[in-house]
C-alpha positions as CSV (number, residue, x, y, z in Angstrom):
1,M,-28.9,-10.6,10.2
2,N,-27.7,-8.2,7.5
3,G,-30.6,-7.6,5.2
4,Q,-32.3,-9.8,2.5
5,R,-30.2,-12.1,0.5
6,L,-30.5,-14.8,-2.0
7,I,-29.3,-18.0,-0.7
8,L,-29.2,-21.5,-2.3
9,V,-29.6,-24.5,-0.2
10,V,-28.1,-27.5,-1.8
11,D,-29.2,-30.9,-0.4
12,D,-30.1,-34.6,-1.6
13,E,-31.9,-34.9,1.7
14,E,-35.2,-33.2,1.5
15,T,-35.9,-32.9,5.2
16,Q,-32.5,-31.6,5.8
17,R,-32.9,-28.8,2.9
18,R,-36.2,-27.8,3.7
19,T,-35.4,-27.5,7.5
20,V,-32.7,-25.2,6.5
21,G,-34.2,-23.3,4.0
22,S,-37.2,-22.7,6.4
23,V,-35.1,-21.3,8.9
24,L,-33.3,-18.9,6.4
25,Q,-36.7,-17.4,5.5
26,D,-37.7,-16.8,8.9
27,W,-34.6,-14.8,9.0
28,G,-35.7,-12.5,6.2
29,H,-33.9,-14.4,3.3
30,E,-34.9,-15.5,0.2
31,V,-34.3,-19.1,-0.5
32,L,-33.7,-21.2,-3.3
33,E,-33.5,-25.2,-3.2
34,A,-31.7,-27.7,-5.0
35,A,-31.7,-31.6,-4.5
36,A,-28.5,-31.9,-6.8
37,G,-25.4,-30.3,-8.3
38,Q,-26.5,-29.9,-11.9
39,E,-29.7,-28.5,-10.6
40,A,-27.8,-26.1,-8.3
41,L,-25.5,-25.2,-11.4
42,G,-28.4,-24.1,-13.5
43,L,-30.3,-22.0,-10.5
44,V,-26.7,-20.2,-10.2
45,K,-26.8,-19.4,-13.9
46,D,-30.1,-18.1,-13.8
47,H,-30.3,-16.0,-10.6
48,A,-28.0,-13.6,-8.7
49,V,-27.1,-15.9,-5.6
50,D,-25.2,-14.3,-2.9
51,L,-24.6,-17.6,-0.7
52,I,-24.6,-21.3,-1.4
53,L,-25.2,-23.7,1.4
54,T,-24.0,-27.4,0.1
55,D,-24.1,-30.7,1.2
56,M,-20.7,-32.5,0.7
57,R,-21.8,-35.8,-0.1
58,M,-24.4,-36.1,-2.8
59,P,-25.3,-38.5,-5.8
60,G,-23.6,-37.4,-9.2
61,M,-21.8,-34.2,-8.6
62,S,-20.4,-33.8,-5.2
63,G,-20.5,-30.5,-3.0
64,L,-16.7,-30.1,-3.8
65,E,-17.1,-30.3,-7.5
66,L,-20.2,-27.8,-7.0
67,L,-18.1,-25.5,-5.4
68,R,-15.3,-25.5,-8.1
69,E,-17.7,-25.5,-11.0
70,C,-19.6,-22.4,-9.0
71,R,-16.2,-20.5,-8.4
72,T,-15.6,-20.6,-11.9
73,L,-18.7,-19.7,-13.3
74,R,-19.2,-17.0,-10.7
75,P,-16.0,-16.0,-9.0
76,D,-17.6,-13.9,-6.5
77,I,-20.1,-16.3,-5.1
78,S,-19.9,-17.2,-1.4
79,V,-20.0,-20.8,-0.8
80,V,-20.5,-23.0,2.7
81,V,-20.0,-26.6,3.0
82,M,-22.3,-29.0,5.2
83,T,-20.9,-32.0,6.1
84,A,-21.3,-34.9,8.3
85,F,-19.7,-35.0,12.0
86,G,-16.2,-36.3,11.9
87,S,-15.4,-35.4,8.2
88,V,-13.8,-32.0,9.3
89,E,-10.9,-32.8,6.5
90,T,-13.3,-32.9,3.8
91,A,-14.3,-29.5,5.0
92,V,-10.8,-28.4,5.2
93,E,-10.3,-29.1,1.5
94,A,-13.3,-27.2,0.5
95,M,-11.9,-24.2,2.4
96,K,-8.6,-24.8,0.3
97,N,-10.9,-24.8,-3.0
98,G,-12.4,-21.2,-1.9
99,A,-15.4,-22.2,0.5
100,A,-16.0,-19.2,2.7
101,D,-16.9,-21.7,5.9
102,F,-18.4,-25.0,7.0
103,L,-21.1,-26.5,9.0
104,T,-21.1,-29.6,10.7
105,K,-24.3,-32.2,10.5
106,P,-26.6,-31.8,12.3
107,I,-26.9,-28.3,11.8
108,D,-26.7,-26.5,15.0
109,L,-29.3,-23.3,14.4
110,D,-27.1,-20.9,16.5
111,R,-24.1,-21.8,14.6
112,L,-25.8,-21.2,11.1
113,E,-26.6,-17.8,12.1
114,V,-23.4,-16.8,13.1
115,V,-21.5,-18.3,9.8
116,V,-24.4,-17.0,7.5
117,G,-24.3,-13.6,9.2
118,R,-20.5,-13.4,9.0
119,V,-20.1,-14.6,5.4
120,L,-22.7,-12.0,4.1
121,E,-21.3,-9.2,6.3
122,M,-17.9,-10.0,4.8
123,R,-19.6,-10.3,1.1
124,R,-21.2,-6.6,1.8
125,L,-17.7,-5.2,3.0
126,I,-15.7,-6.5,0.0
127,R,-19.0,-5.3,-2.5
128,E,-18.4,-1.6,-0.8
129,N,-14.7,-1.7,-1.0
130,R,-15.0,-2.4,-4.9
131,L,-17.4,0.3,-5.0
132,L,-15.3,2.6,-3.4
133,R,-12.0,2.0,-5.3
134,Q,-14.3,2.4,-8.4
135,R,-15.3,5.8,-7.1
136,L,-11.7,6.5,-6.6
137,E,-10.6,5.3,-9.8
138,E,-13.3,7.4,-11.7
139,S,-12.9,10.6,-9.4
140,A,-12.1,13.9,-11.2
141,S,-8.6,14.1,-9.4
142,G,-7.5,11.1,-11.9
143,F,-5.4,9.0,-9.5
144,Q,-5.6,7.0,-6.2
145,L,-4.2,7.4,-2.9
146,I,-1.7,5.0,-3.5
147,G,1.1,4.4,-1.3
148,N,2.7,2.2,1.3
149,S,5.2,4.9,2.8
150,R,5.4,5.5,6.3
151,V,4.4,9.3,5.7
152,M,1.3,7.9,3.8
153,A,0.3,5.1,5.9
154,E,0.3,7.6,9.1
155,L,-1.8,10.4,6.6
156,L,-4.3,7.9,5.8
157,S,-4.9,6.5,9.3
158,R,-5.7,10.2,10.2
159,A,-8.0,10.5,7.5
160,A,-9.7,7.2,8.0
161,R,-10.5,8.5,11.7
162,A,-11.5,12.1,10.5
163,A,-13.9,10.7,8.0
164,E,-16.0,9.1,10.9
165,T,-16.7,12.3,12.2
166,D,-18.2,15.9,11.0
167,A,-15.3,18.0,12.0
168,T,-14.0,20.3,9.2
169,V,-10.8,19.2,7.8
170,L,-8.1,21.5,6.5
171,I,-5.8,19.6,3.6
172,T,-2.5,21.3,3.0
173,G,0.1,20.4,0.3
174,E,1.8,21.7,-2.7
175,S,-0.2,21.7,-6.2
176,G,-0.8,18.0,-7.6
177,T,-0.2,16.0,-4.6
178,G,-4.0,15.1,-4.6
179,K,-5.7,17.3,-2.2
180,E,-9.2,17.0,-3.9
181,L,-9.0,13.3,-3.9
182,L,-8.2,13.1,-0.1
183,A,-10.9,15.2,0.2
184,R,-13.2,13.0,-2.1
185,S,-11.9,9.9,0.2
186,L,-13.2,11.9,3.5
187,H,-16.4,12.1,1.8
188,D,-16.8,8.3,0.8
189,L,-15.7,7.3,4.0
190,S,-18.0,9.1,6.0
191,P,-21.8,8.7,7.2
192,R,-22.5,11.3,4.5
193,C,-21.3,9.0,1.6
194,L,-24.6,8.8,0.0
195,E,-25.0,12.5,-0.3
196,K,-23.7,14.9,-2.6
197,F,-20.0,16.3,-2.7
198,V,-19.9,19.8,-3.9
199,A,-16.6,21.3,-4.7
200,I,-15.8,25.0,-5.6
201,N,-12.3,26.5,-6.5
202,C,-12.3,29.5,-4.5
203,A,-9.5,30.9,-6.8
204,A,-11.2,30.9,-10.0
205,L,-13.8,33.2,-9.0
206,P,-13.8,36.8,-8.0
207,E,-15.1,38.1,-4.6
208,T,-18.7,38.9,-5.9
209,L,-19.1,35.8,-8.1
210,L,-17.8,33.7,-5.2
211,E,-20.1,34.8,-2.5
212,S,-23.0,34.1,-4.9
213,E,-21.3,30.6,-6.0
214,L,-21.3,29.5,-2.2
215,F,-24.3,31.2,-0.9
216,G,-26.6,31.7,-3.6
217,H,-28.4,35.0,-4.4
218,V,-31.7,36.5,-4.5
219,K,-33.3,38.2,-7.9
220,G,-32.3,41.6,-8.3
221,A,-29.1,41.2,-6.0
222,F,-26.9,42.8,-9.1
223,T,-26.9,43.1,-12.6
224,G,-27.8,39.9,-14.0
225,A,-29.4,38.1,-11.3
226,D,-32.9,37.8,-13.1
227,R,-33.8,34.9,-10.8
228,D,-33.1,33.4,-7.1
229,R,-30.3,30.8,-7.5
230,P,-29.4,28.6,-4.6
231,G,-25.4,28.5,-4.0
232,R,-22.8,25.2,-3.3
233,V,-24.1,25.3,0.3
234,A,-27.3,24.6,-0.3
235,A,-26.6,21.9,-3.3
236,A,-24.2,20.1,-0.8
237,E,-27.1,19.9,2.1
238,N,-26.4,16.7,4.2
239,G,-23.4,16.0,2.2
240,T,-19.8,17.4,1.9
241,L,-18.6,21.0,0.7
242,F,-15.2,20.8,-0.4
243,L,-13.5,24.6,-0.8
244,D,-10.4,24.3,-2.7
245,E,-7.4,27.0,-2.7
246,I,-9.1,28.5,0.8
247,G,-6.3,30.6,1.0
248,D,-7.4,32.8,-2.1
249,I,-10.7,33.9,-0.7
250,S,-11.1,37.8,0.3
251,P,-11.7,39.3,3.6
252,L,-15.5,39.8,2.8
253,V,-15.8,36.3,2.2
254,Q,-13.6,35.2,5.3
255,V,-16.6,36.9,7.4
256,K,-19.3,35.0,5.8
257,L,-17.8,31.9,5.6
258,L,-16.5,32.3,9.5
259,R,-20.2,33.1,10.2
260,F,-21.4,29.9,8.6
261,L,-18.9,27.6,10.3
262,Q,-19.9,28.8,13.9
263,E,-23.6,29.3,13.3
264,R,-24.4,26.7,10.2
265,E,-26.1,29.9,8.9
266,Y,-25.8,32.0,5.9
267,S,-27.7,34.6,3.8
268,P,-28.0,34.6,-0.1
269,V,-26.5,37.6,-1.6
270,G,-29.1,40.3,-1.7
271,S,-31.2,38.7,1.1
272,D,-31.7,39.5,4.7
273,L,-32.8,35.6,5.2
274,S,-31.1,33.5,7.7
275,L,-30.7,30.0,6.3
276,K,-29.6,27.1,7.7
277,A,-27.4,24.0,6.3
278,D,-26.1,21.0,7.7
279,V,-22.8,20.4,5.7
280,R,-19.7,18.7,6.4
281,V,-16.7,21.2,5.2
282,V,-13.2,20.3,4.0
283,A,-10.7,22.8,2.8
284,A,-7.6,22.8,0.9
285,T,-4.8,25.0,0.2
286,H,-1.3,24.9,-1.0
287,R,-0.6,28.3,0.9
288,D,0.8,28.4,4.3
289,L,-1.9,29.8,6.3
290,E,-0.6,30.4,9.3
291,A,2.1,32.8,7.5
292,M,-1.1,34.5,6.1
293,V,-2.6,34.9,9.5
294,A,0.6,36.6,10.8
295,A,1.0,38.9,8.0
296,G,-2.8,39.5,8.5
297,D,-3.8,38.4,5.4
298,F,-6.1,35.5,6.7
299,R,-8.3,35.8,9.6
300,E,-7.0,33.4,12.8
301,D,-10.8,32.6,13.9
302,L,-11.3,31.4,10.3
303,F,-8.0,29.7,10.6
304,Y,-8.9,27.6,13.5
305,R,-12.7,26.8,12.6
306,L,-11.0,25.6,9.7
307,R,-8.3,23.6,11.1
308,V,-10.3,21.4,13.4
309,V,-8.2,18.4,11.9
310,S,-5.1,19.1,9.8
311,L,-3.9,16.9,7.2
312,A,-1.0,17.7,5.4
313,L,-0.1,15.8,2.0
314,P,3.4,15.5,1.4
315,P,5.1,16.0,-2.1
316,L,6.2,13.4,-4.1
317,R,9.8,14.1,-3.6
318,E,9.4,13.1,0.1
319,R,7.5,9.7,-0.7
320,R,9.9,8.5,-3.2
321,E,9.2,4.8,-2.4
322,D,5.6,5.1,-3.7
323,I,6.5,6.1,-7.4
324,P,6.7,2.5,-8.5
325,E,3.3,1.9,-7.3
326,L,2.0,4.9,-9.0
327,A,3.8,4.8,-12.1
328,E,2.7,0.8,-12.5
329,F,-0.9,2.5,-11.8
330,F,-0.8,5.1,-14.3
331,L,0.7,2.6,-17.0
332,A,-2.0,0.1,-16.5
333,R,-4.4,2.9,-16.8
334,F,-3.1,4.7,-19.9
335,A,-2.2,1.6,-21.7
336,K,-5.9,0.7,-21.4
337,R,-7.0,4.2,-22.5
338,Y,-4.8,4.3,-25.7
339,Q,-4.9,0.8,-26.3
340,R,-1.3,0.4,-26.3
341,P,0.5,-2.8,-25.5
342,V,2.9,-1.4,-23.0
343,R,3.4,-3.7,-19.8
344,K,6.4,-2.5,-17.5
345,F,9.3,-0.2,-17.2
346,S,13.1,-1.0,-18.0
347,A,15.3,-0.7,-14.9
348,E,16.4,2.6,-16.4
349,A,13.3,4.2,-17.0
350,M,12.5,3.5,-13.3
351,A,15.7,4.7,-12.4
352,R,14.8,7.8,-13.7
353,L,11.4,8.1,-12.4
354,M,12.8,7.8,-9.1
355,S,15.3,10.5,-9.6
356,L,13.2,13.6,-10.7
357,P,12.3,16.6,-9.0
358,Y,8.8,16.5,-9.4
359,R,7.8,20.1,-8.8
360,G,4.3,19.4,-10.2
361,N,4.2,16.2,-7.9
362,I,1.7,13.4,-8.9
363,R,0.1,15.3,-11.5
364,E,3.6,15.6,-13.4
365,L,4.5,12.2,-12.8
366,E,1.3,11.1,-14.2
367,N,1.7,13.6,-17.6
368,I,5.1,12.0,-17.9
369,I,3.9,8.4,-18.1
370,E,0.9,9.7,-20.2
371,Q,3.2,10.8,-22.8
372,A,5.8,7.7,-22.6
373,V,2.5,5.2,-23.2
374,V,1.9,7.3,-26.3
375,M,5.2,7.6,-27.3
376,A,6.5,4.0,-26.3
377,R,7.8,1.5,-29.5
378,E,8.1,-1.5,-27.2
379,V,5.9,-3.1,-24.6
380,V,8.6,-2.3,-22.1
381,I,8.8,1.7,-21.9
382,Q,12.4,2.9,-21.9
383,A,14.0,6.0,-20.5
384,E,14.1,7.4,-23.9
385,D,10.2,7.4,-24.0
386,F,9.8,9.9,-21.5
387,P,9.5,13.7,-22.8
388,S,12.6,15.5,-22.5
389,R,13.2,18.0,-19.8
390,Q,14.2,20.4,-22.4
391,E,11.0,20.4,-24.6
392,A,8.2,23.4,-25.3
393,S,6.1,23.5,-22.6
394,P,2.3,22.9,-23.5
395,G,-0.1,25.7,-23.8
396,G,0.7,27.5,-27.0
397,D,4.3,28.9,-26.2
398,A,6.0,26.9,-28.9
399,G,9.9,27.3,-29.1
400,L,10.2,28.7,-25.4
401,T,12.3,26.1,-23.9
402,A,14.1,26.2,-20.5
403,P,17.9,26.6,-20.9
404,G,20.5,25.3,-19.0
405,L,23.1,27.8,-17.5
406,D,26.0,26.7,-19.7
407,D,23.8,28.3,-22.7
408,V,24.0,31.8,-21.2
409,R,26.8,34.3,-20.5
410,G,28.6,34.4,-17.6
411,D,27.6,37.3,-16.2
412,L,25.5,37.0,-12.8
413,P,22.0,39.1,-14.3
414,G,22.0,36.5,-17.3
415,M,22.4,33.8,-15.0
416,L,19.6,34.9,-13.1
417,E,17.4,35.4,-16.1
418,A,18.2,31.7,-17.1
419,L,17.4,30.5,-13.9
420,E,13.9,32.2,-13.6
421,R,13.1,31.1,-17.2
422,R,14.1,27.5,-16.3
423,I,11.9,27.5,-12.9
424,I,8.6,29.5,-14.7
425,M,8.9,26.7,-18.0
426,E,9.3,23.7,-15.8
427,T,6.4,24.9,-13.4
428,L,4.4,25.7,-16.6
429,A,5.2,22.4,-17.9
430,A,4.4,20.5,-14.4
431,F,0.8,22.4,-14.8
432,K,0.3,21.3,-18.6
433,G,0.3,25.1,-19.8
434,N,-2.2,26.3,-17.4
435,K,-0.8,30.0,-16.9
436,S,-3.3,31.2,-14.2
437,S,-2.2,28.0,-11.9
438,A,1.5,28.1,-12.7
439,A,1.4,31.9,-11.8
440,R,-0.5,31.6,-8.6
441,H,2.1,28.7,-7.7
442,L,4.9,30.8,-8.4
443,G,3.6,33.9,-6.6
444,L,3.0,36.2,-9.7
445,T,0.3,37.9,-11.5
446,E,-0.8,36.0,-14.5
447,S,-0.4,39.4,-16.6
448,G,3.1,39.4,-15.2
449,L,3.5,35.5,-16.3
450,R,2.6,36.7,-19.7
451,Y,4.5,39.5,-20.1
452,K,7.6,37.4,-19.3
453,L,6.6,34.6,-21.9
454,G,5.9,37.2,-24.4
455,K,9.5,39.0,-24.1
456,W,11.1,35.5,-24.2
457,Q,9.4,34.5,-27.4
458,Q,10.3,37.9,-28.8
459,G,13.8,37.4,-28.2
460,D,14.0,33.5,-29.4
């Protein structure tokens, strides 16, 4: 059996009721008993009943009526009906009304064990699935792994198989495709799901701080290290460590990470001690690591250690058939968040969503729909409710727009500058004004990006 559950046995025949209840108790379950439908309803209201076993023919309220009342009162409750031999058509009617299964009298105990075990197992799986969906919806990445396209179906199938193991996984894909969400899903579906998921953005920290964040440090290791401090590896013990933007780590950190992946050993900064950690590693990057290996910018041995399993998230433009489902998901989310009455998209609005280039991928789609929900004047989102592609980018660069080529001189330098400006402004918009992320995506330094923005702002 599958752990202790609270089961309610409903039967007007006392001997039958007591016999079934006694067997269920021997199997380790808690049991409540009721001799009539109304009495059973009272128990359902007062107790968190997992399963009801009810006779079909009883004085007053029948088993079928009890089933209907219980499904109204507790839609998630599981009900198995017990009926006399030869009354299978009655059991079929109960199944049509939501019964999970049926048993014929006299009750065969082997059959009872199979049915109760199967129904409770299905209930457990449904509950776990619901919890997983809730965790995904509440994840920091902000959107589900939605998609019925062939490319997504194949990816999720590979991810599900990888999740069952401790193999190191490398997730690749453009910014905004959902790499962290996929990493969280791998953790949630793994045997380590009850332990911590610890994430660190490798691009956000300089080399010295990144090493300390990963492996910790001892007191006096560097200026300001006034006490011992464990790192993210220690925090992720028995769980999953997610290394985002792994392509941005320095050669020194590459060496230390390689040692950890090979030996599962590491040393805190400033210490000669060798510590062990049981951690599953998932890494992600938007960079082409193979090209970086060829250029000598990334260790080949580390690359292969990271890429035991490789999962490539496709850009949104390569899975456009998933856009309607994603759009509906975001619409429902933001309508609820902002308490707006919007319910659906017009045909023209959906056609526009399907046609956009999505350089910012799903993150850009999410931003577009959030703005549309806020600005919509009707219950149906229209194409004009979407933000204009000519609007100023977020993040304080007011007045800077991405001009079209018709707005500039016909000479080549002017056209190239206009094209550069358009690409930069649209990238900034995709990253919601985050200059460091936009610069990294464009292959620029942040100071170089700020210089260009300042020059254009002075010229406007």
